[in-house]
C-alpha positions, 0 to 999 in steps of 0.5 A: 398936888404933891410933888414928892420926888421919891414917889415921882422916882418910883413912878418913873422906875415902874414905867421904865421897868414895865412892872412892879416886881422889876421896879421893886428889885431895881429900887431895892424896895419891897414890891408892896411898898412900891405898889402902895407908894404909887397908889398914894402918889396917884391919889395926891395927883388926882389922876390914874397913871397906870391901867392895871389888870391881872396880866398887864400894866400900861400907862394911861394917856395922862400917865404918858404925858406925866412921864414925859415931864417927870422923867427929865426931873428924876434923871436930873435929880439922879445926876446931881446925886451921882455927882455928889457921890462921885466926889469920892474917887474910890469905888466901893460897894457890892457889884452883882455880875452874871455870865456863863461858867465858861466866860467866868472861868476863862475870861472874867476871872483874871480881870476881876482879880485885878480889879479887886486888887486895885479897889479893896472896898469893892465886893463882887458877887458872881452868878455863873449860869448858862441860863440868861437871867433877867438883870432887872428882875434879878437885881443884877448890875452887869452881865457878859453875854454872847449873841445879839441883844434882844432886851430893849431894857438893856444897853450893851458895849461890844467887847469882842468877836468870838470864833466858834470851832468844831473840835474833837479828840485825836482818838475820836477822829482815828475811830470815826474819820475826819468830816469833810463837810458839815453834813457828815456830822449827821452820822457822827457823834456830836456834843451839844449844849441842849437839844434845842441847840442841835442844829449847827450853822456854818458858812454860806448858810449851811445848817446841819442837824447834828447827831448827838447823844449827850447834851451837856448843859454848859460849855465846860462839860462839853469841852471835858466830854470832847477831850474824853473822845465822846464826840465832836464839839462846837466851842469858842476859840478861847476855851480850846486854844491851849488844847489845840496847841498841845494836840489834845483836840484837833480842829476840823471843818476849818473851811466851813467856819461857823458865824462869829458871835459877838461878846458884850458887857450888858447893863440895865438901861438906867442913867444912874450906876454906882461909881464901882459899877461904872469903873468895873465896866471900864476895867473889863473893856480896857482889859479886853483892849489890852489882852487882845481878842480872846480875853477881856 
């Protein structure tokens, strides 16, 4: 029986990720290599670790038992490797981070610039998109997410609570009037991010299917359209604070607040993270604590 630690780690990675593709991306190996190494390991052990079909992959009974014993061994080996790597106290290497374009522009940019100034051997690759990318399959280290975390393969650290405000340009309010109740928005032009997000939620369980003619696809374009008088928009407070202060936008329906949204920093659920990734997580959390509720 072989006790090849590398192949044991590949087995554990497949079990943790739930598939060959996600495990290959997490390990930085070709999928074909991961599949071949697992088959070699199963042959050396003389047991089948996974049930395979064209649509699913699951642990066999022997695989479940083997995983419960192999996982602590692999984690211990990773901890030893991390301890040795961390003898160097200066973070280095590439960090891949995803967020929405609005979060990247308004919240992340200052924090990342400060981090890069402090750590000259770190590189950061940003993927700004309003589409949620699977971190494991996309080979990403971190994400900033708004809303509840549903993926059990991820862990999250809460950063702040974001307040959503209904705003409009003064010219639009002069033209259409001020809504007195959320239901008024069923007859007033509104801006939505997508057709599927055209029902707005307010206090006391009020839900309104708003009247819309433009779905912008992201919050940056929604803000621009609101500033141009295209419609009422539901936007995060951090995006419109200066616009409200300068009178370019006006808040309406303040007595019917939208439910607050939690903003979190999210990472794949794994024991090992590079020193650079861990330091950036800490930096973003600390940056939020220093800068207050509307910036990270």
